[in-house]
C-alpha positions as CSV (number, residue, x, y, z in Angstrom):
1,M,-3.4,6.1,28.3
2,E,-2.5,4.4,25.5
3,T,1.5,2.4,25.8
4,Q,3.9,1.2,22.8
5,T,2.7,-2.0,25.1
6,D,-0.9,-2.0,24.0
7,T,0.4,-1.2,20.9
8,F,2.3,-4.4,20.0
9,L,-0.8,-6.4,21.9
10,S,-3.2,-4.8,19.2
11,P,-3.6,-6.7,16.2
12,P,-2.0,-5.1,13.1
13,V,-5.1,-4.5,11.8
14,K,-9.0,-4.9,12.8
15,T,-12.3,-3.2,11.7
16,S,-15.4,-3.3,12.9
17,G,-18.9,-2.2,11.3
18,L,-16.5,-0.2,8.1
19,T,-18.7,0.7,5.6
20,K,-18.2,2.9,2.5
21,R,-21.3,4.9,1.4
22,Y,-21.3,6.3,-2.2
23,G,-23.9,8.1,-2.3
24,A,-27.0,5.0,-2.5
25,R,-24.0,3.0,-3.6
26,T,-22.3,1.0,-0.9
27,A,-18.9,-0.1,-1.3
28,V,-17.8,-1.5,1.5
29,D,-21.1,-2.7,3.9
30,G,-20.1,-3.7,7.6
31,L,-17.0,-5.2,7.0
32,D,-15.3,-7.3,10.0
33,I,-11.6,-8.5,10.3
34,E,-8.9,-9.1,12.5
35,I,-5.4,-9.9,10.9
36,P,-2.8,-11.2,13.5
37,H,0.4,-11.0,14.1
38,G,2.3,-12.4,11.2
39,A,-0.4,-13.1,9.2
40,V,0.2,-12.9,5.4
41,A,-3.1,-11.5,3.8
42,G,-5.2,-10.5,0.5
43,F,-8.3,-9.5,-0.8
44,V,-10.1,-11.6,-3.4
45,G,-13.0,-10.9,-5.0
46,P,-14.3,-10.0,-8.2
47,N,-14.5,-6.2,-9.2
48,G,-16.3,-4.1,-7.7
49,A,-16.5,-5.6,-4.3
50,G,-14.8,-2.7,-2.0
51,K,-11.0,-4.7,-1.9
52,T,-9.8,-1.0,-3.4
53,T,-12.0,0.9,-1.2
54,T,-11.1,-1.1,2.2
55,L,-7.5,-0.6,1.5
56,R,-7.7,3.1,0.5
57,M,-9.5,3.8,4.4
58,L,-7.3,1.5,6.0
59,L,-4.5,3.7,5.0
60,G,-6.3,6.9,5.3
61,L,-7.2,8.1,1.6
62,V,-10.8,8.1,2.4
63,R,-13.0,8.4,5.2
64,P,-15.1,5.4,6.6
65,T,-19.6,6.5,6.2
66,A,-19.9,3.9,9.2
67,G,-17.9,2.1,11.6
68,H,-14.5,2.0,12.8
69,G,-11.0,0.5,12.5
70,Q,-7.3,0.5,13.8
71,V,-4.0,-0.2,11.9
72,L,-1.1,-1.2,13.9
73,G,-3.2,-0.5,17.2
74,R,-3.6,3.3,15.6
75,P,-7.3,4.4,15.0
76,L,-8.1,5.3,11.0
77,A,-8.9,8.6,12.4
78,E,-5.3,9.1,12.7
79,P,-3.2,7.8,9.7
80,Q,-0.4,9.8,10.6
81,R,0.1,7.8,13.7
82,Y,1.1,4.7,11.4
83,L,1.9,5.6,8.3
84,A,5.4,5.6,8.4
85,G,4.9,2.1,9.6
86,V,2.8,1.5,6.1
87,G,4.0,0.2,2.8
88,A,1.2,-0.3,-0.2
89,L,0.8,-0.4,-3.6
90,I,-2.3,0.3,-4.7
91,E,-3.9,0.3,-8.9
92,S,-0.7,0.8,-9.8
93,P,2.1,-1.4,-11.6
94,A,4.9,-2.7,-9.8
95,F,6.8,-0.9,-12.9
96,Y,6.1,0.7,-16.3
97,P,7.3,-1.7,-18.8
98,G,7.7,0.3,-21.2
99,L,10.6,2.2,-19.1
100,S,14.6,1.3,-18.7
101,G,15.2,0.2,-14.6
102,E,16.8,3.4,-14.6
103,G,13.6,5.1,-15.3
104,N,11.6,2.8,-13.1
105,L,14.1,4.0,-10.2
106,A,13.3,7.3,-11.6
107,V,9.6,7.3,-11.1
108,L,10.0,5.7,-7.5
109,A,12.3,8.1,-6.4
110,T,10.6,10.7,-7.3
111,L,7.2,8.7,-5.7
112,G,9.2,9.0,-2.5
113,G,10.8,12.2,-2.6
114,F,14.1,11.5,-3.6
115,D,16.0,13.0,-5.9
116,K,17.4,11.9,-9.7
117,P,20.9,11.7,-8.7
118,R,19.7,9.3,-6.0
119,S,18.4,7.0,-8.5
120,R,21.0,7.1,-10.7
121,C,23.4,6.0,-8.2
122,C,21.1,2.8,-7.4
123,C,21.5,2.0,-10.9
124,A,24.7,2.7,-11.1
125,R,25.0,0.4,-8.1
126,W,23.1,-2.5,-8.8
127,G,22.7,-2.0,-12.7
128,S,24.1,-4.0,-15.4
129,P,27.9,-5.0,-15.1
130,T,28.2,-4.0,-18.5
131,G,26.8,-0.3,-18.6
132,A,23.8,-1.5,-20.8
133,P,20.1,-0.2,-20.0
134,I,18.7,-2.4,-18.0
135,R,15.1,-3.3,-19.0
136,T,11.6,-3.9,-17.7
137,G,8.8,-6.3,-18.8
138,P,8.1,-9.1,-20.0
139,T,11.1,-11.4,-21.4
140,R,11.0,-12.9,-25.0
141,W,12.5,-16.4,-25.0
142,A,13.8,-18.2,-28.1
């Protein structure tokens, strides 16, 4: 029987032979990684190297073809047991430059399952002291 202590002693991310194939194309081939506690890690590589596919497997969005792994001491096959302790943003902008700050908060609130009045409350609390719309995106310097 797994205990909470076992979970804390396990590396936060560990895979062994993790593989993902789409038909004849292999996106991830036998990945073995172990990320220790306190490490900041990232994936670097060219397009098509398997970075996004690996993250999708770690988040339970796609099933591995072979191999196994764990996140926060829980098996990849049971993402419902670890996803509450994970935050991720895959292939999506951190903000939408064409929207105001309030508009971006509304999008994030919707994605997070919060209602629109809550995002307005946040904008009023941390928004522009003058009441002007908060803009996001590139800044033009004179």
